[in-house]
PyMOL Python script that loads the backbone (N, CA, C, O; Angstrom):
from pymol import cmd

cmd.read_pdbstr("""\
ATOM      1  N   MET A   1       6.803  -6.139  15.822  1.00  0.00           N
ATOM      2  CA  MET A   1       6.117  -5.620  14.941  1.00  0.00           C
ATOM      3  C   MET A   1       4.986  -6.308  14.366  1.00  0.00           C
ATOM      4  O   MET A   1       5.024  -7.295  13.632  1.00  0.00           O
ATOM      5  N   PRO A   2       3.676  -5.489  14.903  1.00  0.00           N
ATOM      6  CA  PRO A   2       2.315  -6.212  14.131  1.00  0.00           C
ATOM      7  C   PRO A   2       1.901  -5.878  12.918  1.00  0.00           C
ATOM      8  O   PRO A   2       1.721  -4.685  12.676  1.00  0.00           O
ATOM      9  N   LEU A   3       1.732  -6.597  12.186  1.00  0.00           N
ATOM     10  CA  LEU A   3       1.197  -6.174  10.362  1.00  0.00           C
ATOM     11  C   LEU A   3       0.246  -4.632  10.885  1.00  0.00           C
ATOM     12  O   LEU A   3      -0.242  -4.546  12.012  1.00  0.00           O
ATOM     13  N   PRO A   4       0.127  -3.539   9.851  1.00  0.00           N
ATOM     14  CA  PRO A   4      -0.126  -2.146   9.703  1.00  0.00           C
ATOM     15  C   PRO A   4      -2.318  -2.819   9.648  1.00  0.00           C
ATOM     16  O   PRO A   4      -2.660  -3.952   9.310  1.00  0.00           O
ATOM     17  N   LYS A   5      -3.153  -1.849  10.020  1.00  0.00           N
ATOM     18  CA  LYS A   5      -4.044  -1.816  10.603  1.00  0.00           C
ATOM     19  C   LYS A   5      -4.810  -1.433   9.159  1.00  0.00           C
ATOM     20  O   LYS A   5      -4.100  -0.741   8.429  1.00  0.00           O
ATOM     21  N   ILE A   6      -6.230  -1.786   8.577  1.00  0.00           N
ATOM     22  CA  ILE A   6      -6.394  -1.138   7.364  1.00  0.00           C
ATOM     23  C   ILE A   6      -7.417   0.060   7.491  1.00  0.00           C
ATOM     24  O   ILE A   6      -7.990   0.812   6.703  1.00  0.00           O
ATOM     25  N   SER A   7      -7.374  -0.115   8.798  1.00  0.00           N
ATOM     26  CA  SER A   7      -8.699   1.215   9.224  1.00  0.00           C
ATOM     27  C   SER A   7      -7.727   2.299   9.124  1.00  0.00           C
ATOM     28  O   SER A   7      -8.126   3.435   8.865  1.00  0.00           O
ATOM     29  N   ASP A   8      -6.393   2.035   9.321  1.00  0.00           N
ATOM     30  CA  ASP A   8      -5.376   2.958   9.449  1.00  0.00           C
ATOM     31  C   ASP A   8      -5.785   3.988   8.116  1.00  0.00           C
ATOM     32  O   ASP A   8      -5.994   5.194   8.246  1.00  0.00           O
ATOM     33  N   ILE A   9      -5.842   3.339   6.988  1.00  0.00           N
ATOM     34  CA  ILE A   9      -6.040   3.537   5.824  1.00  0.00           C
ATOM     35  C   ILE A   9      -6.698   4.225   5.273  1.00  0.00           C
ATOM     36  O   ILE A   9      -6.512   5.323   4.750  1.00  0.00           O
ATOM     37  N   ARG A  10      -7.923   3.281   5.414  1.00  0.00           N
ATOM     38  CA  ARG A  10      -9.267   4.386   5.495  1.00  0.00           C
ATOM     39  C   ARG A  10      -9.719   5.845   5.684  1.00  0.00           C
ATOM     40  O   ARG A  10     -10.633   6.552   5.259  1.00  0.00           O
ATOM     41  N   ASP A  11      -8.468   6.002   6.669  1.00  0.00           N
ATOM     42  CA  ASP A  11      -8.869   7.560   7.422  1.00  0.00           C
ATOM     43  C   ASP A  11      -7.834   8.645   5.944  1.00  0.00           C
ATOM     44  O   ASP A  11      -8.282   9.714   5.529  1.00  0.00           O
ATOM     45  N   LEU A  12      -7.260   8.381   5.718  1.00  0.00           N
ATOM     46  CA  LEU A  12      -6.047   8.565   4.372  1.00  0.00           C
ATOM     47  C   LEU A  12      -7.154   9.320   2.939  1.00  0.00           C
ATOM     48  O   LEU A  12      -8.235   9.114   2.388  1.00  0.00           O
ATOM     49  N   SER A  13      -5.946  10.295   2.884  1.00  0.00           N
ATOM     50  CA  SER A  13      -7.146  11.267   1.492  1.00  0.00           C
ATOM     51  C   SER A  13      -6.599  10.477   0.348  1.00  0.00           C
ATOM     52  O   SER A  13      -5.429  10.120   0.488  1.00  0.00           O
ATOM     53  N   ASP A  14      -7.250  10.107  -0.837  1.00  0.00           N
ATOM     54  CA  ASP A  14      -6.918   9.790  -1.785  1.00  0.00           C
ATOM     55  C   ASP A  14      -5.089   9.850  -2.465  1.00  0.00           C
ATOM     56  O   ASP A  14      -4.368   8.994  -2.978  1.00  0.00           O
ATOM     57  N   GLN A  15      -4.905  11.288  -2.134  1.00  0.00           N
ATOM     58  CA  GLN A  15      -3.342  11.403  -2.623  1.00  0.00           C
ATOM     59  C   GLN A  15      -2.344  11.250  -1.813  1.00  0.00           C
ATOM     60  O   GLN A  15      -1.166  11.105  -2.139  1.00  0.00           O
ATOM     61  N   GLU A  16      -2.964  11.290  -0.317  1.00  0.00           N
ATOM     62  CA  GLU A  16      -1.913  10.232   0.881  1.00  0.00           C
ATOM     63  C   GLU A  16      -1.730   8.715   0.749  1.00  0.00           C
ATOM     64  O   GLU A  16      -0.636   8.182   0.934  1.00  0.00           O
ATOM     65  N   ILE A  17      -3.091   7.890   0.350  1.00  0.00           N
ATOM     66  CA  ILE A  17      -2.741   6.764   0.100  1.00  0.00           C
ATOM     67  C   ILE A  17      -2.456   6.733  -1.623  1.00  0.00           C
ATOM     68  O   ILE A  17      -2.648   5.619  -2.110  1.00  0.00           O
ATOM     69  N   THR A  18      -2.043   7.766  -2.558  1.00  0.00           N
ATOM     70  CA  THR A  18      -1.323   7.796  -3.708  1.00  0.00           C
ATOM     71  C   THR A  18       0.428   7.257  -3.728  1.00  0.00           C
ATOM     72  O   THR A  18       1.187   6.492  -4.323  1.00  0.00           O
ATOM     73  N   ASP A  19       0.392   8.364  -2.517  1.00  0.00           N
ATOM     74  CA  ASP A  19       1.536   8.718  -1.894  1.00  0.00           C
ATOM     75  C   ASP A  19       2.659   7.773  -1.218  1.00  0.00           C
ATOM     76  O   ASP A  19       3.878   7.624  -1.310  1.00  0.00           O
ATOM     77  N   GLN A  20       1.509   7.178  -0.435  1.00  0.00           N
ATOM     78  CA  GLN A  20       2.066   6.347   0.524  1.00  0.00           C
ATOM     79  C   GLN A  20       2.386   4.704  -0.422  1.00  0.00           C
ATOM     80  O   GLN A  20       3.218   3.849  -0.116  1.00  0.00           O
ATOM     81  N   ILE A  21       1.501   4.684  -1.500  1.00  0.00           N
ATOM     82  CA  ILE A  21       1.969   3.113  -2.215  1.00  0.00           C
ATOM     83  C   ILE A  21       3.454   3.673  -2.891  1.00  0.00           C
ATOM     84  O   ILE A  21       4.487   3.017  -2.753  1.00  0.00           O
ATOM     85  N   THR A  22       3.420   4.793  -3.534  1.00  0.00           N
ATOM     86  CA  THR A  22       4.483   5.023  -4.203  1.00  0.00           C
ATOM     87  C   THR A  22       5.948   4.830  -2.796  1.00  0.00           C
ATOM     88  O   THR A  22       6.844   4.091  -3.205  1.00  0.00           O
ATOM     89  N   ALA A  23       6.111   5.203  -1.833  1.00  0.00           N
ATOM     90  CA  ALA A  23       7.079   5.355  -0.795  1.00  0.00           C
ATOM     91  C   ALA A  23       6.784   3.477  -0.125  1.00  0.00           C
ATOM     92  O   ALA A  23       7.542   3.203   0.806  1.00  0.00           O
ATOM     93  N   THR A  24       6.094   2.663  -0.419  1.00  0.00           N
ATOM     94  CA  THR A  24       6.461   1.534  -0.378  1.00  0.00           C
ATOM     95  C   THR A  24       6.880   0.718  -1.175  1.00  0.00           C
ATOM     96  O   THR A  24       7.422  -0.297  -0.736  1.00  0.00           O
ATOM     97  N   LYS A  25       6.761   0.907  -2.460  1.00  0.00           N
ATOM     98  CA  LYS A  25       7.480   0.060  -3.235  1.00  0.00           C
ATOM     99  C   LYS A  25       8.845   0.692  -3.240  1.00  0.00           C
ATOM    100  O   LYS A  25       9.779  -0.089  -3.060  1.00  0.00           O
ATOM    101  N   ARG A  26       9.232   2.414  -3.473  1.00  0.00           N
ATOM    102  CA  ARG A  26      10.774   2.092  -3.308  1.00  0.00           C
ATOM    103  C   ARG A  26      11.176   1.881  -1.949  1.00  0.00           C
ATOM    104  O   ARG A  26      12.304   2.325  -1.732  1.00  0.00           O
ATOM    105  N   GLN A  27      10.537   1.271  -0.825  1.00  0.00           N
ATOM    106  CA  GLN A  27      10.270   0.557   0.280  1.00  0.00           C
ATOM    107  C   GLN A  27      11.358  -0.262  -0.180  1.00  0.00           C
ATOM    108  O   GLN A  27      12.579  -0.412  -0.150  1.00  0.00           O
ATOM    109  N   LEU A  28      10.032  -0.811  -0.717  1.00  0.00           N
ATOM    110  CA  LEU A  28      10.117  -2.335  -1.369  1.00  0.00           C
ATOM    111  C   LEU A  28      11.816  -2.985  -2.375  1.00  0.00           C
ATOM    112  O   LEU A  28      12.574  -3.945  -2.236  1.00  0.00           O
ATOM    113  N   PHE A  29      11.748  -2.032  -3.147  1.00  0.00           N
ATOM    114  CA  PHE A  29      12.672  -1.701  -3.732  1.00  0.00           C
ATOM    115  C   PHE A  29      14.554  -1.825  -2.939  1.00  0.00           C
ATOM    116  O   PHE A  29      15.535  -2.568  -2.988  1.00  0.00           O
ATOM    117  N   GLU A  30      14.057  -0.421  -2.213  1.00  0.00           N
ATOM    118  CA  GLU A  30      15.740  -1.176  -1.321  1.00  0.00           C
ATOM    119  C   GLU A  30      15.663  -1.899  -0.765  1.00  0.00           C
ATOM    120  O   GLU A  30      16.639  -1.775  -0.025  1.00  0.00           O
ATOM    121  N   LEU A  31      15.150  -2.751  -0.477  1.00  0.00           N
ATOM    122  CA  LEU A  31      15.262  -4.088   0.808  1.00  0.00           C
ATOM    123  C   LEU A  31      15.521  -5.126  -0.543  1.00  0.00           C
ATOM    124  O   LEU A  31      16.521  -5.836  -0.644  1.00  0.00           O
ATOM    125  N   ARG A  32      14.633  -5.079  -1.358  1.00  0.00           N
ATOM    126  CA  ARG A  32      15.517  -6.236  -2.589  1.00  0.00           C
ATOM    127  C   ARG A  32      16.722  -5.867  -2.516  1.00  0.00           C
ATOM    128  O   ARG A  32      17.456  -6.666  -1.934  1.00  0.00           O
ATOM    129  N   PHE A  33      17.475  -4.379  -3.130  1.00  0.00           N
ATOM    130  CA  PHE A  33      18.696  -3.620  -3.593  1.00  0.00           C
ATOM    131  C   PHE A  33      19.837  -4.206  -2.505  1.00  0.00           C
ATOM    132  O   PHE A  33      20.983  -4.522  -2.824  1.00  0.00           O
ATOM    133  N   GLN A  34      19.203  -4.290  -0.991  1.00  0.00           N
ATOM    134  CA  GLN A  34      19.915  -4.393   0.736  1.00  0.00           C
ATOM    135  C   GLN A  34      20.136  -5.820   0.278  1.00  0.00           C
ATOM    136  O   GLN A  34      21.297  -6.150   0.035  1.00  0.00           O
ATOM    137  N   LYS A  35      18.665  -7.160   0.055  1.00  0.00           N
ATOM    138  CA  LYS A  35      18.930  -8.416  -0.068  1.00  0.00           C
ATOM    139  C   LYS A  35      20.343  -8.438  -0.916  1.00  0.00           C
ATOM    140  O   LYS A  35      21.306  -8.253  -0.172  1.00  0.00           O
ATOM    141  N   ALA A  36      20.674  -8.615  -2.243  1.00  0.00           N
ATOM    142  CA  ALA A  36      21.316  -8.466  -3.023  1.00  0.00           C
ATOM    143  C   ALA A  36      22.758  -8.325  -2.844  1.00  0.00           C
ATOM    144  O   ALA A  36      23.690  -9.059  -3.172  1.00  0.00           O
ATOM    145  N   THR A  37      22.703  -6.980  -2.124  1.00  0.00           N
ATOM    146  CA  THR A  37      23.959  -6.508  -1.853  1.00  0.00           C
ATOM    147  C   THR A  37      24.662  -7.571  -0.037  1.00  0.00           C
ATOM    148  O   THR A  37      25.583  -7.413   0.765  1.00  0.00           O
ATOM    149  N   ARG A  38      23.633  -8.460  -0.208  1.00  0.00           N
ATOM    150  CA  ARG A  38      23.589  -8.668   1.069  1.00  0.00           C
ATOM    151  C   ARG A  38      23.760  -7.551   2.631  1.00  0.00           C
ATOM    152  O   ARG A  38      24.460  -7.512   3.643  1.00  0.00           O
ATOM    153  N   GLN A  39      23.062  -7.067   2.242  1.00  0.00           N
ATOM    154  CA  GLN A  39      22.997  -6.027   3.613  1.00  0.00           C
ATOM    155  C   GLN A  39      21.700  -6.267   4.177  1.00  0.00           C
ATOM    156  O   GLN A  39      21.494  -5.391   5.018  1.00  0.00           O
ATOM    157  N   LEU A  40      20.850  -6.963   4.103  1.00  0.00           N
ATOM    158  CA  LEU A  40      19.404  -6.848   4.848  1.00  0.00           C
ATOM    159  C   LEU A  40      20.088  -7.443   5.906  1.00  0.00           C
ATOM    160  O   LEU A  40      21.200  -7.970   5.854  1.00  0.00           O
ATOM    161  N   THR A  41      19.076  -7.281   7.230  1.00  0.00           N
ATOM    162  CA  THR A  41      19.199  -7.795   8.311  1.00  0.00           C
ATOM    163  C   THR A  41      17.749  -8.704   9.125  1.00  0.00           C
ATOM    164  O   THR A  41      17.517  -9.711   9.794  1.00  0.00           O
ATOM    165  N   GLY A  42      17.122  -7.627   8.558  1.00  0.00           N
ATOM    166  CA  GLY A  42      15.296  -8.032   8.623  1.00  0.00           C
ATOM    167  C   GLY A  42      14.788  -8.468   7.469  1.00  0.00           C
ATOM    168  O   GLY A  42      14.531  -7.559   6.680  1.00  0.00           O
ATOM    169  N   THR A  43      14.555  -9.558   7.100  1.00  0.00           N
ATOM    170  CA  THR A  43      13.590 -10.230   6.257  1.00  0.00           C
ATOM    171  C   THR A  43      12.559 -10.097   6.742  1.00  0.00           C
ATOM    172  O   THR A  43      11.757 -10.667   6.003  1.00  0.00           O
ATOM    173  N   HIS A  44      12.038  -9.654   7.609  1.00  0.00           N
ATOM    174  CA  HIS A  44      10.003  -9.721   7.669  1.00  0.00           C
ATOM    175  C   HIS A  44       9.743  -8.278   8.048  1.00  0.00           C
ATOM    176  O   HIS A  44       9.161  -7.657   8.937  1.00  0.00           O
ATOM    177  N   GLN A  45      10.761  -7.932   6.470  1.00  0.00           N
ATOM    178  CA  GLN A  45       9.859  -5.919   6.628  1.00  0.00           C
ATOM    179  C   GLN A  45       9.509  -6.829   4.943  1.00  0.00           C
ATOM    180  O   GLN A  45       8.362  -6.457   4.696  1.00  0.00           O
ATOM    181  N   PHE A  46       9.788  -7.425   4.207  1.00  0.00           N
ATOM    182  CA  PHE A  46       9.080  -8.026   3.274  1.00  0.00           C
ATOM    183  C   PHE A  46       7.984  -8.073   3.221  1.00  0.00           C
ATOM    184  O   PHE A  46       7.193  -7.571   2.421  1.00  0.00           O
ATOM    185  N   LYS A  47       7.781  -8.985   4.492  1.00  0.00           N
ATOM    186  CA  LYS A  47       6.043  -9.292   4.702  1.00  0.00           C
ATOM    187  C   LYS A  47       5.551  -8.555   4.914  1.00  0.00           C
ATOM    188  O   LYS A  47       4.386  -8.871   4.673  1.00  0.00           O
ATOM    189  N   HIS A  48       5.590  -7.315   5.366  1.00  0.00           N
ATOM    190  CA  HIS A  48       4.949  -6.387   6.093  1.00  0.00           C
ATOM    191  C   HIS A  48       4.898  -5.198   5.235  1.00  0.00           C
ATOM    192  O   HIS A  48       4.326  -4.210   5.697  1.00  0.00           O
ATOM    193  N   LEU A  49       5.430  -5.133   4.002  1.00  0.00           N
ATOM    194  CA  LEU A  49       5.621  -4.258   3.496  1.00  0.00           C
ATOM    195  C   LEU A  49       4.955  -4.091   2.258  1.00  0.00           C
ATOM    196  O   LEU A  49       4.697  -3.029   1.691  1.00  0.00           O
ATOM    197  N   ARG A  50       4.656  -5.471   1.826  1.00  0.00           N
ATOM    198  CA  ARG A  50       3.986  -5.915   1.015  1.00  0.00           C
ATOM    199  C   ARG A  50       2.204  -5.972   1.562  1.00  0.00           C
ATOM    200  O   ARG A  50       1.298  -5.897   0.732  1.00  0.00           O
ATOM    201  N   HIS A  51       2.002  -6.080   2.700  1.00  0.00           N
ATOM    202  CA  HIS A  51       0.852  -6.503   3.161  1.00  0.00           C
ATOM    203  C   HIS A  51       0.145  -4.828   2.957  1.00  0.00           C
ATOM    204  O   HIS A  51      -0.914  -4.408   2.491  1.00  0.00           O
ATOM    205  N   ARG A  52       1.754  -3.986   3.780  1.00  0.00           N
ATOM    206  CA  ARG A  52       0.694  -2.771   3.365  1.00  0.00           C
ATOM    207  C   ARG A  52       0.893  -2.422   1.885  1.00  0.00           C
ATOM    208  O   ARG A  52       0.359  -1.314   1.911  1.00  0.00           O
ATOM    209  N   LEU A  53       1.052  -2.487   1.369  1.00  0.00           N
ATOM    210  CA  LEU A  53       0.807  -2.321  -0.243  1.00  0.00           C
ATOM    211  C   LEU A  53      -0.197  -3.223  -1.214  1.00  0.00           C
ATOM    212  O   LEU A  53      -0.076  -3.164  -2.437  1.00  0.00           O
ATOM    213  N   SER A  54      -1.314  -4.158  -0.505  1.00  0.00           N
ATOM    214  CA  SER A  54      -2.034  -4.837  -1.214  1.00  0.00           C
ATOM    215  C   SER A  54      -3.133  -3.806  -0.221  1.00  0.00           C
ATOM    216  O   SER A  54      -4.057  -3.178  -0.738  1.00  0.00           O
ATOM    217  N   GLN A  55      -2.843  -3.781   1.205  1.00  0.00           N
ATOM    218  CA  GLN A  55      -4.145  -2.851   2.112  1.00  0.00           C
ATOM    219  C   GLN A  55      -4.258  -2.116   0.864  1.00  0.00           C
ATOM    220  O   GLN A  55      -5.183  -2.259   0.064  1.00  0.00           O
ATOM    221  N   LEU A  56      -2.735  -0.887   0.662  1.00  0.00           N
ATOM    222  CA  LEU A  56      -3.184   0.463   0.163  1.00  0.00           C
ATOM    223  C   LEU A  56      -4.019   0.749  -0.847  1.00  0.00           C
ATOM    224  O   LEU A  56      -4.860   1.642  -0.945  1.00  0.00           O
ATOM    225  N   LYS A  57      -3.534  -0.549  -1.979  1.00  0.00           N
ATOM    226  CA  LYS A  57      -4.307  -1.137  -3.526  1.00  0.00           C
ATOM    227  C   LYS A  57      -5.720  -1.272  -3.594  1.00  0.00           C
ATOM    228  O   LYS A  57      -6.472  -0.890  -4.491  1.00  0.00           O
ATOM    229  N   THR A  58      -6.093  -2.090  -2.128  1.00  0.00           N
ATOM    230  CA  THR A  58      -7.283  -2.545  -2.168  1.00  0.00           C
ATOM    231  C   THR A  58      -8.363  -1.093  -2.035  1.00  0.00           C
ATOM    232  O   THR A  58      -9.285  -0.644  -2.716  1.00  0.00           O
ATOM    233  N   ILE A  59      -7.664  -0.686  -0.766  1.00  0.00           N
ATOM    234  CA  ILE A  59      -8.235   0.851  -0.131  1.00  0.00           C
ATOM    235  C   ILE A  59      -8.806   1.803  -1.693  1.00  0.00           C
ATOM    236  O   ILE A  59      -9.920   2.211  -2.023  1.00  0.00           O
ATOM    237  N   GLU A  60      -7.355   1.884  -2.410  1.00  0.00           N
ATOM    238  CA  GLU A  60      -8.109   2.716  -3.610  1.00  0.00           C
ATOM    239  C   GLU A  60      -8.198   2.188  -4.826  1.00  0.00           C
ATOM    240  O   GLU A  60      -8.086   2.815  -5.880  1.00  0.00           O
ATOM    241  N   ARG A  61      -8.411   0.966  -4.698  1.00  0.00           N
ATOM    242  CA  ARG A  61      -9.189   0.029  -5.086  1.00  0.00           C
ATOM    243  C   ARG A  61     -11.334   0.567  -5.353  1.00  0.00           C
ATOM    244  O   ARG A  61     -12.259   0.850  -6.115  1.00  0.00           O
ATOM    245  N   GLU A  62     -10.808   0.323  -3.876  1.00  0.00           N
ATOM    246  CA  GLU A  62     -12.457   0.614  -3.821  1.00  0.00           C
ATOM    247  C   GLU A  62     -12.969   1.745  -4.082  1.00  0.00           C
ATOM    248  O   GLU A  62     -14.073   1.929  -4.594  1.00  0.00           O
ATOM    249  N   ARG A  63     -11.768   3.011  -3.556  1.00  0.00           N
ATOM    250  CA  ARG A  63     -12.748   4.345  -4.213  1.00  0.00           C
ATOM    251  C   ARG A  63     -12.795   4.783  -4.893  1.00  0.00           C
ATOM    252  O   ARG A  63     -13.361   5.877  -4.898  1.00  0.00           O
ATOM    253  N   GLN A  64     -11.954   3.988  -6.512  1.00  0.00           N
ATOM    254  CA  GLN A  64     -12.166   3.653  -7.528  1.00  0.00           C
ATOM    255  C   GLN A  64     -13.256   3.750  -7.989  1.00  0.00           C
ATOM    256  O   GLN A  64     -13.716   4.705  -8.616  1.00  0.00           O
ATOM    257  N   LEU A  65     -13.822   2.634  -7.677  1.00  0.00           N
ATOM    258  CA  LEU A  65     -15.305   1.883  -7.483  1.00  0.00           C
ATOM    259  C   LEU A  65     -16.084   2.629  -7.437  1.00  0.00           C
ATOM    260  O   LEU A  65     -16.861   2.877  -8.359  1.00  0.00           O
ATOM    261  N   GLN A  66     -16.064   3.224  -6.235  1.00  0.00           N
ATOM    262  CA  GLN A  66     -17.060   3.849  -5.523  1.00  0.00           C
ATOM    263  C   GLN A  66     -17.501   5.578  -7.043  1.00  0.00           C
ATOM    264  O   GLN A  66     -18.538   6.047  -7.514  1.00  0.00           O
ATOM    265  N   GLN A  67     -16.472   5.785  -7.154  1.00  0.00           N
ATOM    266  CA  GLN A  67     -16.614   6.642  -7.851  1.00  0.00           C
ATOM    267  C   GLN A  67     -17.416   6.272  -9.477  1.00  0.00           C
ATOM    268  O   GLN A  67     -18.339   6.933  -9.953  1.00  0.00           O
ATOM    269  N   ALA A  68     -16.999   5.485  -9.888  1.00  0.00           N
ATOM    270  CA  ALA A  68     -17.513   5.738 -10.877  1.00  0.00           C
ATOM    271  C   ALA A  68     -18.820   4.718 -10.458  1.00  0.00           C
ATOM    272  O   ALA A  68     -19.342   4.364 -11.515  1.00  0.00           O
ATOM    273  N   THR A  69     -19.245   4.361  -9.757  1.00  0.00           N
ATOM    274  CA  THR A  69     -20.946   4.000  -9.249  1.00  0.00           C
ATOM    275  C   THR A  69     -21.224   5.561  -9.530  1.00  0.00           C
ATOM    276  O   THR A  69     -21.687   6.079 -10.547  1.00  0.00           O
ATOM    277  N   THR A  70     -20.779   6.190  -8.257  1.00  0.00           N
ATOM    278  CA  THR A  70     -21.568   7.509  -8.891  1.00  0.00           C
ATOM    279  C   THR A  70     -21.401   8.221  -9.976  1.00  0.00           C
ATOM    280  O   THR A  70     -22.228   9.009 -10.435  1.00  0.00           O
ATOM    281  N   ALA A  71     -20.479   8.005 -10.360  1.00  0.00           N
ATOM    282  CA  ALA A  71     -20.529   8.848 -11.742  1.00  0.00           C
ATOM    283  C   ALA A  71     -21.654   8.099 -12.447  1.00  0.00           C
ATOM    284  O   ALA A  71     -22.686   8.393 -11.843  1.00  0.00           O
ATOM    285  N   THR A  72     -21.839   7.529 -13.130  1.00  0.00           N
ATOM    286  CA  THR A  72     -22.768   6.288 -13.860  1.00  0.00           C
ATOM    287  C   THR A  72     -24.574   6.263 -13.149  1.00  0.00           C
ATOM    288  O   THR A  72     -24.902   5.085 -13.295  1.00  0.00           O
ATOM    289  N   PRO A  73     -25.266   6.699 -12.772  1.00  0.00           N
ATOM    290  CA  PRO A  73     -26.019   6.967 -12.144  1.00  0.00           C
ATOM    291  C   PRO A  73     -26.808   4.726 -13.311  1.00  0.00           C
ATOM    292  O   PRO A  73     -26.442   4.209 -14.366  1.00  0.00           O
ATOM    293  N   GLU A  74     -27.606   4.395 -12.507  1.00  0.00           N
ATOM    294  CA  GLU A  74     -28.126   3.541 -12.561  1.00  0.00           C
ATOM    295  C   GLU A  74     -30.083   4.011 -13.320  1.00  0.00           C
ATOM    296  O   GLU A  74     -31.133   4.453 -12.855  1.00  0.00           O
ATOM    297  N   GLU A  75     -29.599   3.582 -14.575  1.00  0.00           N
ATOM    298  CA  GLU A  75     -31.291   3.915 -14.700  1.00  0.00           C
ATOM    299  C   GLU A  75     -32.645   3.136 -15.012  1.00  0.00           C
ATOM    300  O   GLU A  75     -33.719   3.738 -15.012  1.00  0.00           O
TER     301      GLU A  75
END
""", "prot")
cmd.dss("prot")
cmd.show_as("cartoon", "prot")
cmd.util.cbc("prot")
cmd.orient("prot")
């Protein structure tokens, strides 16, 4: 399974990105729980989910900065 592309995330709305961040954090929690109870079989999922979470947060922050610069015009 290849790593997710950031271009897929750029097409999402702000609310969808927030929902995806929440869902990814929950999936990471569940993976950690499975690892602790020795039920986890695919440890590569950690890498994919952490990568996805960082992409989501990056796009979210880019949009926040973009809104901040458009909200306060420079004089």
